[in-house]
N, C-alpha and C positions, 0 to 999 in steps of 0.2 A: 504494500500500500504506500501511497505517497502522502506526505504531510508538508504543509506550509507552516512555518514557524513565525509567529508574530514577534515583533520587536521585544516585547516584554519577556517572552520565553528565552530569547537569546541572552538578555540581560541576566536572567536567573541562572542560566547555565554558566555564563561568564563569572558571576559572583559565587558560584557553587552554593546557591541558597538552599534553604530547607525544602524547596520545591523540586530540586533536581531529581531525587529518587522517584517522585510521582511522575515527572516528565519522562524519565528513562523507562518507567513501568509501562507507559503507553507504547513504546517502541519495542520492548522486549517481547511483547505478544506477537510481533510481526517478525517473520524469519528474515525478511529482506526489506527493511523500511527505506524509503527513498525520501530524503529530507531536502527541502528547498526553502529559499527565502526570496522575497521580492527585492529588487534593487533598491526600493524605497526603504526597506528595513536596513539594508546595508548603509544607506545614506543617513538614516536616523541615528544609527549607532555611532558612526564616525562623527556626526555632529555632537552627540552627547560626549564623546571622548574629547573633542576640542573644547567644548564649553566647560567641562569639568577638569580640564588640564591634566589628562591622564599622562602618566610617565611612559617612557619607552617600553618597559616591561609589560605594563597593562595593555598598551597599544599592540604590542606583538601578540599577546594572548588573544586580543580581539581579532586581529587579522588571521591568526592561525585557526581560530574557531570558525570564522566566516569562510575560510577556504575549504571547510569540510562540507559545505552545502552548495547545491546548484543555485546560482543566483539568476533569477528570471528577470530579463529587462522589460521595460514597459513600452517598447516601441513597436509592438505588433498591432495591426488593425483590430484583431480579435480581442486583445486586452483593452484597447481604447474603447471599443464598442461595449464591452462588458462593464467597464467603469461607468460609461454613460447610462447604461441600462440599470445598474445597481443604484446609482445616484438618483435617477428619475424615480425608480421604485421607492427608494427611501423617502423621497419627498412626496410620495403619493400621486405622482404625475406620470406614471408609466401607463400608456394606453393598454387596455385589455388585461391589466395586471394590478388591480388596486391593492392597497394595504388591507390587512384583515380588519374586519369590522371592529370599531372601537380604538384602532391604532391611528394616531395622528402622525404627521410627517416627522421624520427622524433626520436630524442633521449629523451626518457622519463626518469625521475628519477626513480631509483629502488623502492623507497617507493611508488611513484605514480603508478607504475606497480602493486604492491601488492594491493593497494587501488582499482584500476580499476578492477583487477581480483576478488576482494571480491564482488564488486557491480555486476559484470557480472555473477559470479557463483550463487550468491544469488537472482539474478533477481531483484535487488533493483535499485532505481534511485539514482545516485550519486549527492550529493549536494556539490558545491564548489564555490569559488570566483575566481578561475583562469581558464585560457583557455587551460591548459595542456592536457585535455582529449577530446578536440573538435573533433579530427580526429577519435575518437572511437565511436562517437555518431551514433546510428542506425546500427553500425557494430557489436559492442560488448555490448553496454549498452546505457541507457538513462541518460542524464546529465542535471541538472539544474545549470546554472551559475548565481550567484547573482553578478551583476555588482556593484562594490563598488563606482563607480563614479556617479551612478544614485541617490544615496541616500545622 
């Protein structure tokens, strides 16, 4: 199975946080997991490193970790079209595909739209720690949310 890792998951892996065993548990069930990230995730992480003034050792760890994943660019028409479709759906403005009854428009962050589009186009399961993608489950993609409070 293939998995798209959200930025927050990569940060947990990099910090070796208490969530790492739970994250690894997801992949241990799969004999050949295929892990990927969006180029947007890579950019977010490098930006975090610059802003937090990470030293050489931590930057090397980041780049070594990022090199373990396939990085999906955002320059394909298929990905651009999926982004537009997910954004329109989230705003409740996608023709022939309204939001569920009682759900109002949802403003997703632009980076989250790219990450969701990557998971959707690649047919991979999105792994995250936040609820930002819940309205897209079973509509555009499959999502596993690791609850940080449970651990």
